[in-house]
N, C-alpha and C positions, 0 to 999 in steps of 0.2 A: 504494500500500500504506500502511496506517495506520502512523504513525511508531512506535508502541509495538511493533508486530509486526516492523517493519523493524529496530528496535533489537535485538530478541531474535535475529533472524537474523544481524545484524552481530556479535553476541557469539558465537553458536554456531559460525560459520565459522572462528573463531579457536581452536576447541577440537577440531578434527578429529584432532589428535595423540593425544587421549584415547581414540579408537576403536581397539580391538585390531586388529592386522594381519589376523588370521583373519576377523574381522568385516568389515573393509574388503574383503577378497577376495570375500566373499559379496555385499556391497552393490554391488561393481563389476560383478557379473553383471547387475544391474538397470540400471546405467549403460550397459552394452554394448547391452542390449536397446533402451533409449531412443535411444541414438546411432544404431543401425541403422534405427530407424523415422524418425528425423529426417533421416538421409541419403537415405532413400527417399521423403521428403516424404509420409509416411503418418501418419494419426492415431496419437497415443500414448495408449493407454488402459490405466490401471492400476487393478486391483481389489484392495483390501485386505480380507482375509478373516480373521474370527475367529468363534468358536463362536456367540455371541449377538449379534454386530454391535451392540455397545452402548458399548464403550470404546476399546480399542486400534485396532480397524479404522477407527473414525471419526477417531481421531487421525492415522492413516496417510493417510486420504483428505484430510483438511484440510491437513495439513502438506505433503503432496506437491503440492497445488494452490498453496500458498504458495511452496514451493521453486521450482516451475516459473516462477512470476511473478517471484520474486526474481532468478533467473538469466536471465530473458527468453526462456525456451524456449516457443515457441508450439505450438499444436495439441495440448495436453495436456489430457486429461480424466481425473479421478480419481473412483473409486467405492468402495463398500464393500459387504460382504455377510457372511452367516453361515451356519452349518449349520441355524440356526433364527432366526426373527425375534422380537425382544423390543421394545426401545425404546432410543433414544439416552439413555444414563444421565445423570441430572442432575448427578452429581459430575464427570463428564467435561465436560459443558456448562459448568459453573461454572468449571472449571479454565481452559478456553479463554477464557471471559469475563474472568477475572482477567488473562489474558495480552494482552488488548486486542481480542479478536474481538467483533463485534456480532452477536448471535444472536437471531433472531426465529422464533417458532413459529406454525404454523397453528391451534394450540390444540385440536387433536383430543384427545379424552379418552385414547385408547390409541394408542401409537406415532405421535406427532405428527411432522410434517415440519418440519425446521429449516433456515432459510437462515443459513449461517455466512459472514458478510462480513468480509473482511480488508483491504479497500480500497474506494475509490469504484468502483463497477461491477465489483468483484472478489469473487466469492463461490462457494460450493459448497453443494449441497443434501444434507442428511443426514437419513436415517431408517433404522430397522432393517428389514432384508429378508434373504431367503436369497440366497446368492451367485449363483444362476441366475435371479434375479428379472427381470421384463421391463424394469426400470429400468436393468439392467446390460448391458454388451455381450455378445453371443453368440459372437463369434469375434474373432481377431486382437487379443488382449489379454494382459497379464501378470497372474497371480494371485500376490499377495504375502501369505503366510500369517503373521499376526501373533501367533498363539498355537499352542502345541503340540497342543492338543486338536483344533483345526480341521485342522492338518497331518495328524494321524492319522486323523481321521474324514471327510476329503474325499479319498478315494482316487482319484477321477476328476472332473475339471472339464472339461466339453465346451468345445471351441473355444479352449482356452488355448494360447498360444505359448510362454510361459515361466511355470513354476510354481516358486516359491522360498520357502523358509521363513526368515523373519527374526523369530523368536519373541521376545516380550517378557514379562516378569513382569506379572501382572495386578494393577492397583491395587485391584481389588475386595477383595483380602485385607485392606485397611485401612479398609473402609467402617465408619463409625460408631466410629472410634477417633480419638484426638488427632492421629494422623499422616495422617489421610485427605487433607486438602487438599494437604499437602506431597508425598505420594506420587503423587497424580494429576498434579500439576505436574511432578514429577520424570520420570514416564513420558512426559508430553507433550513435555517438553524433549528427552528421549532420542530419541524418534521424530522430532522436528523436526531434531535434529542429524544423524541418519542419512539422512533424506530430503534435507536440504541437501547432505550429502556426495555422495549419489547424483547430484544435478543439477549439482554443482560440476564433475563430470568430463565433462560434455557439451560438445563443441566446437561 
């Protein structure tokens, strides 16, 4: 893992006390799901879902992959999806770059595919897609809803074993304002903190 990203993780694991107890109870349901899969020696597949699959769901996908690596939990695959496909938002991409990720694009004009690398031979592939895309698992997975709109408008997700809403405020509200970069990094760090908390509870 790149040293800059490991350093962020090292800092965030010391801030778990800042997560409200009610929120921890919710996150521990994801930990329990991952633990059960690990004990059964089954693939652990996590799909982070938000309306446009452009910001928060990609943060979830990326940081869950990082958290699994940080805690040495094998057999984890992370994905993202939306109720509609748009594109991985440039402000979210730039926030991750500032945090130390190396991100490369296939340079397609619309909805490029990005390789988000967080270490040597450690990466995840990000692009916008609907939650039931062929690129995502069809059964035996957890769906983690990262926005309230997706939580309300995805009444049924086929094949899901655990569906849980861990909604986050949308940094899009600060696009083209002086607070834009700070708010995107704040949301990225919050999602990083909570995914690290989830994986910290895996035995």
